[in-house]
C-alpha positions as CSV (number, residue, x, y, z in Angstrom):
1,M,5.5,-1.2,-3.4
2,L,6.2,-4.3,-1.4
3,S,3.8,-7.1,-2.1
4,W,1.6,-8.5,0.6
5,A,3.9,-11.6,1.1
6,R,7.1,-9.6,0.9
7,W,5.7,-7.0,3.5
8,A,5.6,-9.8,6.1
9,A,9.1,-10.9,5.2
10,A,10.6,-7.4,5.2
11,G,10.9,-7.0,8.9
12,V,7.3,-6.3,9.9
13,A,7.5,-9.4,12.1
14,T,8.8,-7.1,14.9
15,L,5.8,-4.8,14.8
16,M,3.9,-4.8,18.1
17,L,1.2,-2.2,18.9
18,T,-0.5,-2.3,22.3
19,A,-3.8,-0.6,23.0
20,C,-4.6,1.2,26.2
21,A,-7.6,3.1,27.5
22,S,-6.3,6.7,27.0
23,A,-8.2,9.4,25.1
24,P,-8.1,9.6,21.2
25,T,-5.4,11.7,19.6
26,A,-6.4,14.5,17.2
27,A,-7.8,13.4,13.9
28,Q,-5.7,13.8,10.8
29,G,-8.7,14.9,8.7
30,P,-12.2,13.5,8.0
31,A,-10.9,10.5,6.1
32,Y,-8.3,9.5,8.7
33,G,-8.6,7.2,11.7
34,R,-7.4,8.0,15.2
35,A,-5.2,5.9,17.4
36,V,-6.5,5.5,21.0
37,D,-3.0,5.2,22.6
38,P,-1.0,8.4,22.1
39,G,2.1,6.2,22.0
40,V,0.7,4.1,19.2
41,E,-0.2,6.6,16.5
42,F,-0.6,5.9,12.8
43,A,2.0,7.5,10.6
44,P,0.8,10.7,8.8
45,W,0.3,10.3,5.1
46,T,2.5,12.2,2.6
47,P,2.1,12.7,-1.2
48,Q,4.7,9.9,-1.7
49,D,2.4,7.4,0.1
50,Y,-0.1,7.6,-2.7
51,R,2.3,6.9,-5.5
52,Y,2.9,3.5,-7.0
53,R,6.2,1.8,-6.1
54,V,8.0,-0.6,-8.5
55,G,7.7,-4.3,-7.6
56,P,9.0,-7.6,-8.9
57,G,7.4,-8.6,-12.2
58,D,6.9,-5.0,-13.3
59,E,8.3,-4.1,-16.8
60,L,10.0,-0.7,-17.0
61,A,10.4,1.4,-20.0
62,V,13.8,3.2,-19.7
63,R,14.4,6.2,-21.9
64,F,17.6,8.2,-22.3
65,L,16.9,11.7,-23.6
66,L,20.5,12.2,-24.9
67,E,21.4,8.6,-25.7
68,P,18.3,7.0,-27.3
69,D,20.3,4.0,-28.5
70,L,20.3,2.9,-24.8
71,N,16.5,2.9,-24.5
72,A,15.4,-0.5,-23.1
73,Q,12.6,-2.5,-21.6
74,V,13.7,-3.9,-18.2
75,L,12.0,-6.6,-16.2
76,V,12.2,-6.4,-12.4
77,G,13.3,-9.7,-11.1
78,P,12.1,-11.6,-8.0
79,D,15.1,-10.1,-6.1
80,G,13.8,-6.5,-6.8
81,R,16.7,-5.8,-9.3
82,G,16.7,-4.9,-12.9
83,V,19.4,-5.4,-15.5
84,F,20.1,-2.1,-17.2
85,P,22.4,-1.3,-20.2
86,L,26.0,-0.5,-19.1
87,V,25.3,-0.5,-15.4
88,S,24.0,-4.1,-15.0
89,G,21.9,-5.0,-12.0
90,Q,20.4,-2.2,-10.0
91,P,18.0,-2.5,-7.0
92,V,14.7,-0.8,-8.1
93,A,11.8,-2.4,-6.1
94,G,10.1,-0.1,-3.6
95,Q,10.9,3.1,-5.5
96,T,8.5,5.5,-7.2
97,A,9.2,6.4,-10.8
98,E,10.6,9.7,-9.6
99,E,12.9,8.0,-7.1
100,L,14.0,5.5,-9.8
101,N,14.8,8.3,-12.2
102,Q,17.1,9.8,-9.6
103,S,18.8,6.6,-8.6
104,L,19.4,5.5,-12.2
105,T,20.8,9.0,-13.1
106,R,23.3,8.6,-10.3
107,A,24.2,5.1,-11.5
108,Y,24.7,6.3,-15.1
109,A,26.8,9.3,-14.0
110,S,29.7,6.9,-13.7
111,V,29.6,5.9,-17.4
112,L,27.8,8.8,-19.1
113,R,28.3,12.5,-19.2
114,N,25.2,14.4,-18.0
115,P,22.8,11.4,-18.1
116,Q,19.1,12.2,-18.3
117,V,17.0,9.1,-17.6
118,E,13.2,8.8,-17.6
119,T,11.6,5.6,-16.4
120,L,7.9,4.5,-16.6
121,V,6.1,1.4,-15.6
122,A,5.2,-0.2,-19.0
123,S,3.3,-3.1,-17.5
124,Y,2.5,-4.2,-13.9
125,G,3.5,-7.6,-12.4
126,A,1.1,-9.5,-10.3
127,A,0.9,-8.4,-6.6
128,Q,-1.3,-9.1,-3.6
129,I,-3.7,-7.3,-1.3
130,Y,-5.8,-8.6,1.5
131,V,-9.5,-7.8,1.8
132,G,-11.3,-8.9,5.0
133,G,-14.3,-8.2,7.1
134,E,-17.9,-8.0,5.8
135,V,-17.2,-9.0,2.2
136,R,-18.5,-12.1,0.5
137,E,-15.1,-13.6,-0.5
138,P,-12.4,-12.4,2.0
139,G,-8.8,-13.3,1.6
140,V,-5.7,-12.6,-0.4
141,K,-6.4,-11.1,-3.8
142,T,-3.9,-11.0,-6.7
143,I,-4.0,-7.8,-8.6
144,K,-2.1,-6.1,-11.5
145,G,-1.6,-2.4,-11.4
146,Q,-3.7,-0.1,-9.4
147,L,-7.4,-0.1,-8.4
148,T,-9.5,1.8,-5.9
149,A,-10.8,0.7,-2.5
150,A,-14.2,0.3,-4.0
151,Q,-12.8,-1.9,-6.8
152,A,-10.9,-4.0,-4.2
153,V,-14.2,-4.6,-2.3
154,M,-15.8,-5.7,-5.6
155,A,-12.9,-8.0,-6.3
156,A,-13.7,-9.7,-2.9
157,G,-17.3,-10.4,-4.0
158,G,-18.9,-7.2,-2.8
159,F,-20.3,-6.2,0.5
160,Q,-22.2,-8.5,2.9
161,D,-25.6,-7.2,4.0
162,T,-24.1,-6.4,7.4
163,A,-21.2,-4.3,6.0
164,R,-20.6,-0.7,7.1
165,T,-20.1,0.6,3.6
166,G,-19.4,4.2,4.6
167,K,-16.3,3.4,6.6
168,V,-14.0,1.0,4.8
169,V,-10.5,0.9,6.3
170,V,-7.3,0.8,4.3
171,L,-4.1,0.0,6.0
172,R,-0.7,0.5,4.3
173,Q,2.9,-0.1,5.2
174,R,5.5,2.6,4.2
175,P,8.8,1.0,3.2
176,G,11.3,1.4,6.1
177,D,8.7,2.6,8.6
178,P,7.3,0.2,11.2
179,R,4.2,2.3,11.7
180,L,1.0,1.7,9.7
181,L,-0.8,4.3,7.6
182,M,-4.6,4.2,8.0
183,R,-7.4,5.9,6.1
184,T,-11.1,5.3,5.8
185,V,-13.1,5.5,2.6
186,D,-16.8,6.0,2.1
187,V,-17.2,3.3,-0.6
188,R,-21.0,3.7,-0.6
189,A,-20.6,7.3,-1.7
190,A,-17.9,6.4,-4.2
191,L,-20.0,3.7,-5.8
192,G,-22.8,6.2,-6.1
193,G,-20.6,8.6,-8.1
194,Q,-19.9,10.9,-5.1
195,D,-16.7,11.9,-3.5
196,G,-16.1,9.3,-0.8
197,G,-12.4,9.9,-0.4
198,D,-11.6,6.9,-2.6
199,F,-8.0,6.5,-3.7
200,A,-5.7,4.0,-5.4
201,I,-5.0,0.8,-3.6
202,L,-1.4,-0.4,-3.9
203,P,0.2,-3.9,-3.7
204,G,0.5,-4.9,0.0
205,D,-2.5,-2.9,1.2
206,L,-5.0,-4.4,3.7
207,I,-8.6,-3.5,3.3
208,F,-11.1,-4.1,6.0
209,V,-14.9,-3.7,5.9
210,P,-16.3,-3.4,9.4
211,R,-19.7,-4.6,10.6
212,S,-20.7,-1.6,12.7
213,A,-17.8,0.8,13.5
214,I,-14.2,1.4,12.7
215,A,-13.2,0.2,16.2
216,E,-13.8,-3.3,14.8
217,V,-10.4,-3.1,13.1
218,N,-9.0,-4.4,16.4
219,L,-11.1,-7.5,16.0
220,F,-10.1,-7.8,12.4
221,V,-6.4,-7.8,13.4
222,K,-7.0,-10.7,15.8
223,Q,-9.2,-12.8,13.6
224,Y,-7.6,-12.3,10.2
225,I,-4.0,-10.9,10.3
226,S,-2.8,-12.8,13.3
227,G,-3.7,-16.0,11.6
228,V,-2.1,-15.2,8.3
229,L,1.0,-13.1,8.8
230,P,4.0,-14.2,10.9
231,F,3.6,-11.3,13.3
232,S,1.1,-10.0,15.8
233,F,-0.1,-6.7,16.9
234,S,-3.2,-5.2,18.5
235,Y,-4.5,-1.7,18.4
236,T,-7.8,0.2,18.7
237,I,-8.9,3.2,16.7
238,N,-11.8,5.6,17.0
239,N,-12.7,4.1,20.4
240,G,-16.1,5.4,21.4
241,A,-16.7,7.3,18.1
242,R,-20.2,7.0,16.7
243,Y,-21.0,6.4,13.0
């Protein structure tokens, strides 16, 4: 997964979403937000969007089922590449473990007969997320590995008294897609041991805790993101919805 800083540098500077006063689109499920402008819809989530993507600083355990002598620990460099036995530098950042297995199998097909490669993340490098809104310590947070939306809020000092704890927004960028993914999480229910739709936060995610309603994400974008990242966009979600 692209880190928060690398997200901004990876072409997101061209992202411009403009809100208008049209009716909301159909919801993607109870935990999903809705874009007001039919021309500015959030991208639909897929199973791939919930999987961890390799990033710089991660250490990979590479195992060869038929050639165990080639087994190695590979560190992903700042350029997103790893140095692997026999095939040297290979771009790996932004890939899931499954995608990495496929790409390395293709790379090794030129030097090995019937290569079977299995790759796991042995240790996670430091990455960044952004937590804003009604939390006690908003800002960029450095994380290692995966955590939930509830844990991300706790990493930002917990909720302010004015927080809308049942509708925490998670924004995610899919590699190669200029559209944003958006989900809401009932962190209050999750912290109470109930199913609040919580899920793993990944490096590069933006977490926003609104004051009163999810429509405040528009204000969040203006107050926080526009002053931090080198791009600007505005959008409104769940306009007129009551919570």
